C-alpha positions as CSV (number, residue, x, y, z in Angstrom):
1,M,60.6,-19.8,19.6
2,I,60.7,-16.0,19.2
3,R,61.3,-14.2,22.5
4,T,58.6,-11.7,23.5
5,H,58.4,-8.9,26.1
6,G,55.1,-10.0,27.6
7,R,54.0,-6.4,28.2
8,Y,51.0,-6.4,25.7
9,P,49.5,-8.9,23.3
10,Y,49.2,-8.3,19.5
11,S,46.1,-6.3,18.6
12,N,44.8,-5.3,15.1
13,I,43.8,-1.7,15.2
14,T,41.0,-2.2,12.7
15,T,39.2,-4.8,14.9
16,R,39.1,-2.8,18.2
17,P,36.1,-1.2,19.9
18,V,35.4,2.3,18.7
19,Y,35.1,5.1,21.2
20,D,35.0,8.9,21.0
21,W,37.2,11.6,22.5
22,P,35.5,14.5,24.2
23,N,32.9,16.4,22.2
24,G,32.4,13.5,19.9
25,T,35.8,13.9,18.2
26,R,38.0,11.1,17.0
27,L,41.4,12.6,16.6
28,A,43.4,13.7,19.7
29,V,46.3,16.0,18.9
30,Y,49.0,16.9,21.4
31,V,52.3,18.8,21.3
32,A,55.3,17.5,23.3
33,V,58.1,19.9,24.0
34,N,61.4,18.5,25.1
35,I,63.0,21.0,27.5
36,E,66.4,19.7,28.4
37,Q,69.4,20.6,30.5
38,F,72.8,19.1,29.7
39,S,75.9,18.7,31.8
40,F,78.8,20.7,30.4
41,G,81.6,18.5,28.9
42,E,80.6,15.2,30.3
43,G,78.1,12.4,30.0
44,K,76.1,11.6,26.9
45,G,76.7,14.1,24.2
46,A,74.3,15.2,21.5
47,A,74.3,11.9,19.7
48,I,73.5,14.0,16.7
49,A,77.1,15.2,16.2
50,P,80.2,13.2,15.3
51,P,81.5,11.3,18.4
52,D,84.6,13.5,18.8
53,Q,82.4,16.6,18.8
54,A,79.5,15.4,20.9
55,N,80.7,17.2,24.1
56,S,82.4,20.1,22.4
57,H,81.7,23.7,23.4
58,S,80.0,24.4,20.1
59,V,77.6,21.5,20.4
60,Y,76.8,22.3,24.1
61,S,76.1,25.9,23.2
62,W,74.0,24.9,20.2
63,R,71.7,22.9,22.4
64,D,71.8,25.7,25.1
65,Y,70.1,28.0,22.5
66,G,66.9,26.1,23.1
67,N,66.5,27.2,26.7
68,R,67.9,30.8,26.2
69,V,66.0,31.6,23.0
70,G,64.1,28.8,21.3
71,I,61.6,27.9,24.0
72,W,60.5,31.6,24.3
73,R,59.9,31.8,20.5
74,L,57.9,28.6,20.7
75,L,55.8,29.7,23.7
76,E,54.9,32.9,21.9
77,L,53.8,30.8,18.9
78,F,51.7,28.4,21.1
79,D,50.1,31.4,22.9
80,G,49.1,32.9,19.6
81,F,47.2,29.8,18.5
82,D,46.0,28.9,22.0
83,V,47.8,25.5,21.9
84,P,48.1,23.5,25.2
85,I,51.4,21.7,25.4
86,E,53.1,19.0,27.4
87,A,56.7,19.4,28.5
88,Q,59.0,16.6,29.2
89,M,61.5,18.6,31.3
90,N,64.7,17.6,32.9
91,L,65.0,18.5,36.6
92,G,68.1,20.5,35.9
93,V,65.9,23.1,34.3
94,Y,64.5,24.1,37.7
95,E,68.0,25.0,38.8
96,H,69.5,26.5,35.7
97,C,66.5,28.1,34.0
98,P,63.8,28.6,36.6
99,D,61.8,31.1,34.6
100,I,61.0,28.3,32.1
101,P,58.9,26.1,34.5
102,E,57.4,29.3,35.8
103,A,56.2,30.2,32.3
104,L,54.8,26.7,31.8
105,R,53.1,26.9,35.2
106,Q,51.4,30.2,34.4
107,R,50.0,28.8,31.2
108,G,48.8,25.5,32.8
109,H,50.9,23.3,30.6
110,E,51.7,19.7,31.7
111,V,55.1,18.7,33.0
112,L,56.3,15.2,32.7
113,G,59.0,13.3,34.5
114,H,62.0,13.3,32.3
115,G,65.1,12.5,34.4
116,I,67.6,15.0,35.8
117,T,69.6,15.8,32.7
118,N,69.7,14.5,29.1
119,S,73.4,13.9,29.5
120,D,72.5,10.7,31.4
121,M,70.7,7.6,30.3
122,Q,68.4,5.5,32.4
123,E,68.6,2.0,30.9
124,H,71.9,1.0,32.5
125,L,70.7,1.6,36.1
126,D,70.1,-1.3,38.5
127,E,66.6,-1.5,40.0
128,A,67.4,0.4,43.2
129,A,69.2,3.2,41.4
130,E,66.4,3.6,38.8
131,A,63.7,3.6,41.5
132,A,65.7,6.3,43.3
133,L,65.9,8.4,40.1
134,I,62.2,8.1,39.5
135,A,61.5,9.0,43.2
136,E,63.8,12.1,43.0
137,V,62.2,13.4,39.8
138,T,58.7,12.8,41.1
139,E,59.2,14.5,44.4
140,T,61.0,17.5,42.9
141,I,58.3,18.1,40.4
142,A,55.6,17.7,43.0
143,R,57.4,20.2,45.2
144,H,57.6,22.8,42.5
145,E,54.3,22.2,40.7
146,G,52.1,21.4,43.7
147,S,51.1,17.9,42.3
148,R,52.9,14.8,41.2
149,P,53.4,14.2,37.5
150,C,51.2,11.5,36.0
151,G,53.4,10.8,33.0
152,W,57.0,9.9,32.3
153,M,59.4,9.8,29.3
154,S,62.9,8.5,29.9
155,P,65.8,10.6,28.7
156,W,66.5,9.5,25.1
157,L,63.6,7.0,25.6
158,S,66.3,4.9,27.5
159,N,63.9,2.7,29.5
160,S,65.2,-0.4,31.1
161,T,63.5,-3.8,31.3
162,L,62.0,-2.7,34.6
163,T,61.0,0.8,33.8
164,P,57.2,0.1,33.3
165,D,57.2,-1.8,36.6
166,L,59.0,0.9,38.6
167,L,56.9,3.7,37.1
168,Q,53.6,1.9,37.9
169,E,54.8,1.2,41.5
170,A,55.8,4.9,41.8
171,G,52.2,6.0,41.0
172,Y,52.7,6.9,37.3
173,R,49.6,6.4,35.1
174,Y,51.2,6.5,31.7
175,F,54.6,6.7,30.0
176,M,55.8,7.5,26.5
177,D,58.8,5.2,26.0
178,W,57.1,2.6,23.8
179,T,56.0,3.8,20.4
180,C,54.0,0.9,18.9
181,D,50.5,2.3,18.3
182,D,48.3,5.1,17.2
183,Q,46.0,4.5,20.2
184,P,46.9,4.4,23.9
185,I,47.2,0.8,25.1
186,W,47.5,-0.8,28.5
187,M,50.8,-2.5,29.3
188,A,51.2,-5.1,31.9
189,T,53.5,-4.6,34.9
190,R,54.4,-6.9,37.8
191,A,51.9,-5.0,40.0
192,G,49.2,-3.8,37.7
193,R,49.1,-1.9,34.5
194,I,50.3,1.4,32.9
195,L,49.2,3.2,29.8
196,A,51.5,3.4,26.8
197,M,50.9,6.8,25.3
198,P,51.5,7.2,21.6
199,Y,54.7,9.2,21.0
200,P,56.3,10.1,17.6
201,V,59.6,8.8,16.4
202,E,59.3,10.4,13.0
203,C,57.1,13.4,13.6
204,N,59.9,14.5,15.8
205,D,62.2,17.4,14.9
206,T,65.4,15.9,16.1
207,R,64.9,12.7,14.3
208,S,63.5,14.2,11.1
209,I,65.6,17.3,10.8
210,V,68.9,16.6,12.6
211,W,69.2,12.8,12.1
212,Y,67.4,12.3,8.7
213,G,68.3,15.6,7.2
214,H,64.9,16.9,6.3
215,T,64.4,20.6,5.9
216,A,62.0,22.5,8.1
217,R,59.6,22.8,5.2
218,E,59.8,19.0,4.7
219,F,59.2,18.4,8.4
220,V,56.2,20.6,8.5
221,D,54.8,19.0,5.3
222,M,55.2,15.7,7.1
223,L,53.1,17.0,10.0
224,I,50.4,18.4,7.7
225,D,50.2,15.2,5.7
226,G,50.1,13.1,8.8
227,F,47.4,15.3,10.4
228,D,45.3,15.3,7.2
229,E,45.5,11.5,6.8
230,M,44.8,10.7,10.4
231,L,41.9,13.1,10.5
232,A,40.4,11.2,7.6
233,Q,41.2,7.8,9.2
234,S,39.7,8.9,12.5
235,E,36.2,8.9,11.0
236,G,36.2,5.2,11.7
237,Q,38.4,4.9,14.8
238,P,39.9,7.1,17.6
239,L,43.5,8.1,17.0
240,V,46.2,10.1,18.6
241,F,48.4,12.4,16.5
242,P,51.5,13.5,18.6
243,I,54.1,16.0,17.6
244,S,57.5,16.2,19.3
245,I,59.5,19.5,19.3
246,H,62.9,20.5,20.7
247,P,63.5,24.2,21.3
248,F,67.1,24.0,20.1
249,V,65.9,22.6,16.8
250,M,62.4,24.0,15.9
251,G,62.9,27.2,18.0
252,R,65.2,28.6,15.3
253,P,63.6,31.6,13.6
254,Y,63.5,30.1,10.1
255,R,61.9,26.9,11.4
256,V,59.4,28.7,13.7
257,R,58.1,30.3,10.5
258,H,57.4,26.8,9.0
259,L,55.9,25.5,12.3
260,R,53.5,28.4,12.3
261,R,52.2,27.1,9.0
262,F,51.2,23.8,10.6
263,F,49.1,25.5,13.2
264,E,47.6,27.8,10.6
265,H,46.6,24.6,8.7
266,I,44.9,22.9,11.6
267,A,43.2,26.0,13.0
268,P,40.1,25.6,10.8
269,Q,39.7,22.0,12.0
270,R,39.7,22.8,15.8
271,D,36.1,21.8,16.2
272,R,36.8,18.4,14.6
273,I,39.8,17.5,16.8
274,W,40.7,17.4,20.5
275,L,43.8,19.6,20.9
276,T,44.9,18.4,24.3
277,R,47.6,17.1,26.7
278,P,48.6,13.5,27.4
279,R,47.3,13.7,31.0
280,D,43.9,14.4,29.7
281,I,44.1,11.6,27.1
282,C,45.1,9.3,30.0
283,A,42.2,10.4,32.1
284,H,39.7,9.8,29.3
285,I,41.1,6.3,28.6
286,E,40.7,5.5,32.3
287,S,37.1,6.5,32.2
288,L,36.2,4.1,29.4
289,P,34.3,0.8,30.1
290,Q,36.5,-2.2,30.7
291,G,37.5,-4.0,27.6
292,T,37.5,-1.0,25.4
293,V,41.2,-0.4,25.2
294,P,43.8,-3.0,24.2
295,G,45.3,-4.7,27.2
296,D,42.4,-3.9,29.4
297,T,41.4,-7.4,30.5
């Protein structure tokens, strides 16, 4: 017999109840920005460089460009198109780059729980250690932002077999570690349920550009094609189109120019889509009648 995870049952997206997003729209679009702090010369390296170079000075400084330069270029771009964003941000950013969370705060952007540093993984921790990590992240964000985060993404998506349970028990309403659907779905935990928010593995600049070797033009063409196709598909069903950006990748000047092309492309469609943040998608899902969303039984 094939082993299963027991978190959610199979569900055919074409047979599910149809519902709308706010203002009668059917396509929710959100932009996730990965704002990360790495430990110098130790821990998990870039994982996108040869093993003997993963913790080198050149690779560390290459990633550090994202917080020193890239994020500011991207914020300027998002401001220009009035794009709300969600930031999965390591706690280390509060200590090392405090003006970044301040800039996010001033703009009303969402901050997710995302571990302490992307030099560390989460999946190897025992239950007590993982619960303590989640608690530290939650309490620190709440202290700085004035409210607890409602969403989580594990560093490197490195969730353990207990992560959904521990997040639900810590008061999290959704997380982004499971990437199985184009709609939010409810996942079972040992004490209730938690929402699995769609998150992109391929419409993700590190995967597409750094791992798979696509150019910035090819990556943005992928975003445009995905958006256009999902907008057409959403006439018959609600969908979520997520985009994942890393400032040390897409924050480079020649790539920002291409990313601008994507937002220019979707601007004429603003009245047909819901350009939003995951926390608002979660709140809308929670407001729907029971039985509307897969896993809601």
